[in-house]
N, C-alpha and C positions, 0 to 999 in steps of 0.2 A: 364477442363483446359480452353482453349480458342484458339483464332487465334493469330499468330505472324504477326503483321503488320509492314512492313518496310516503313519508310519515307525517301526517297532519298534526300529530301531537308535538313533535319537535321541529316541524316545518323544514325537514331535510329530505334530500333524495339520496338513496344509497344505490350504487350500481353493483349488481351482483349476478353471478351465474347460478348460485345455489338458492333456487327459489322453489318453494312448495306452495301450490295453490290450494287453499282451503275453501273449496267451492260450496261447502255446506254452511259456511258462516258468512254473516253480512256485517257491514260497518254502518253504525248509526252516526251520521255526520252532525246531527242536531245536538247531540249530547256533549260534544267536545269543543273546546275553544282552540283556535288555531293561531299560532304566533305569526307576526307580520313579516319577519325576515326568514330567509332559508339558505341552506347550503347543500352542496352535493358531496356525498361521501362515497369513496370507492371501496372495493373489497379490501384492498391493502390497508386503508385507513381504518376501516371497521375492525379488521383483524388486529391492528395495533391497539385499538381501544380494548379489545377483549383480552389481550395479553396483559395489560396493566391491571385488570381486575384480579383479586386474590383467588377466586374460585375457578377461574378460567384455566384450561390446560395451556401450556406453552408450546410454541411451534418452533422447530429448528430451521424451518425454511424461511428465506427472505422473500420479499415481493418479486414476482416474476413479471418481466416486461417493463415498459416505461411507466413511470408514475402518472397517475391521473390528476388533472388539475380540478380544483373546486370552482364551481360557478354558481352565482346567485340565480335563483329561479327568475327573478325580475329581468335579468340579462337575457335569459333564454326565451321567455314568453313575453310578448307585447302585452301591455295593459289594455284591456278591452272594456268597453262599456256594455251594460246590460241592454239587451234588445227586447223591445216590447213583444209580449207573447203573441199577439195578433199578427204583428209584422213578420215574426219568425215563422209562424204557421203558414202565412201566405207565400213566403219565400220558398218554404219546403214544398208547397203544392205546385208552384211554378216549376221548380226543379224536377219534380216527379212527372210532370206532364210535358216536359220539353221534348223528349224523344220516345214517343209511344209507338210500339209496333201494333199493326192492326190485329184485332182479336178474331174477327169473323172473316170468312172467305170473301164475302160481299165487299167488305172494306178494302181488302188486299187487291181484289180484282180491279178496283177503280184506280189504283195507283200503278203507273207504268213500270216503275222499278220493281215493284212486287210481282207484277205480271211476268216480267222477264225472269225473275228469280224462280217463280213457280214453274215456268216453262222449262228452264234449265234442270230443275229438280226432277220433273216428270221425264224428261229426255234421258237423264242419267239412270233413273229407275228402270226405264224400258231397255236401255242399252245393257244394263247389268242383269237383266232377266230377274229382277227382284221379286216380282209377283207371279212368276211361273213355277 
């Protein structure tokens, strides 16, 4: 397939495999206005636009594979409401602390499943003569 590239100036998504990442450059979102409607443009459609331009080189190859259909971004992504920053931070903290492994041996030794896991690990180490 390829990468879906969003252009906030034209509010379109271009699907392309020919992607160059310019990691030393950044985008300043605050300087640009973004249009309200959008479309998805595939490689073939983008190539067709380039052929129509006078300075662009022409290509003798036609599109390969099945044509891609255009979809509106609003059809792809559900409209979402902004979340209060404090609520979002608390949700992130809860998710972070949901499944925490013990950090210290004392904590692990108090949990039966961790004690069994440690015993298995020591048994395997001894069986394989890892420390000899």
